N, C-alpha and C positions, 0 to 999 in steps of 0.2 A: 485069639488076639487080633488086634487091628493090623491089617496088611497095608493100609494106606498111611503114608507118612504124615504126621501132623493131625491125625484124626483122634478125637477123644476116645479113650479106652479105659474104662473103669478097671478091668482085669489087669491091665498093664500098671495102673497106679498101685494096685495091691501088690503085684509081683515085684515092683520096684521099691516097695516099702513106704510109699507115701500115705497109704491107707491100710487098715488091717481088717481081716475078716471079723465081723462082729462089731466094728466101730460104728458109732452113731454119727450121722450127719444131720445138720439143722438147716431148715429153710431160712434164708437171711432176713426176710421180712417178718417172719413169725417163728421164733425158735421153738415154739410148742409143736410145730409140725416137723416131725423127725422121720428118719428112715435109717435102717441098719444095713451096712454092707454085708452081703451074704454070698457065700460060694454056692454055685449051682451044681447039680449032679454032672453036668458036662465039663466042669472045671472053670467055667467063666464066672464072673462076679456080676451081680445085679444088686438092687436095693430092695429091702423088705419094708413095706409100709403097712399101716393098719388094714388097708384094702387088699394087700397081696404083694407079690413080687413083680417088679417092674424095672424100667430103665430110668436113668436120671432125667432124660428129656420128658418122658411121659409123666413123671412125678412133678417136674417143674410146671408142665402144662396144667396139671391138676391143681397145684397150689396157686397158680396165677389165674386160673380160669380162662386162659387163652394161651396161644403160642408165646414162648418166651421172647421178649424183644431183642435179647442178646443170647449168646450161647447158654444153654441150660445149666452148664457147670458153674456159671457165675452166681447162681441162685442158691447154692448150698455151701456150707462151711463145716469145718471140723471143730473140735473143742479148742484148738489154738487160734480160732478165727481166721484160718486160711481157707479160701474158697477152693473148690475142686478145680476151678479154672486156674488159679495160681499154682496149685500142685501139678496140674497137667503141664503147664508151661515151664515150671521148674524142672520137671523131668525131661522135657525136650532140651532145655539149656544144658543139663547135665550130660545128655547124650551127645550133643554137639561139642562139648568141651573135652570129651574123652578122646 
């Protein structure tokens, strides 16, 4: 899990219930490009793409063909059209509200 406060952490999003193991995420510019959230043997979560298991940042770079101009989490959404960026910051807001 992320030890840095405010750092994007896919595993934390799953543990906090914002994403689920096996959930499909979609590239916002081309929803045909998808990945599946997948638990790794070490307990962390990454995404499974047709090319293999990777990070959100690496897949965003692959989909865009260059470094993402903004945080990579802005480039993927769930079925509810919520971006990973929105889910990440919703989780932070919930943490500070407690």
